[in-house]
N, C-alpha and C positions, 0 to 999 in steps of 0.2 A: 781593601777587605781581604783578610787571608781566607782561604777555603773553609777552615775550621770555625771561623766566627759568625756570630748570628747576624742578620741585618740590623742596621742602626735603631730602625724604628721598634724592632723587636725588644731590644735591650733597653730603650727609653721607656717603653710602655710597661715592660715587665722586668725590672732589675735583677729579680732573684732568679728569671730563667736563665742566665747564664750559668749560675753555679748549679742548677738542679738539673739541666738538660744537656749541657755540653759535653758530658763524657758520652752519652749515648748518640748525641749529633755527629761528634768525631768519628764514634765506631760505625755509624750507619755511612757517613759521607766515604770513609776509607773503604767500606765494603763495595760501595757503589763506583768508586774508583777503580777498584781492584777487577770488579765485573766488567767494566768498560774495557779495560786494558786487555782483559781475556778474550772479549767479543771482537775487538779490532785485531787481534791476533788470529783469532779463528776465521774471521770474515774480513780479509786484508783489502778487498776491493769494494767493499759495501761502507754505505754511510750508517754510521750508528748515532740514534737520538735517544736520550734519556730524559724522561719525564718526572718531574717532582710533583707529588700530589699533596 
């Protein structure tokens, strides 16, 4: 599974979710990735954890 894909159970249960929410999902995913990269550069010796709600 690519990082920008929805889990299979979501696309099976809600086939239209992919078309409706994927652009926003990709945008949020990219922003989270960029924030995580920035945090690891700013705090190189710390463990960074990201929780998705």
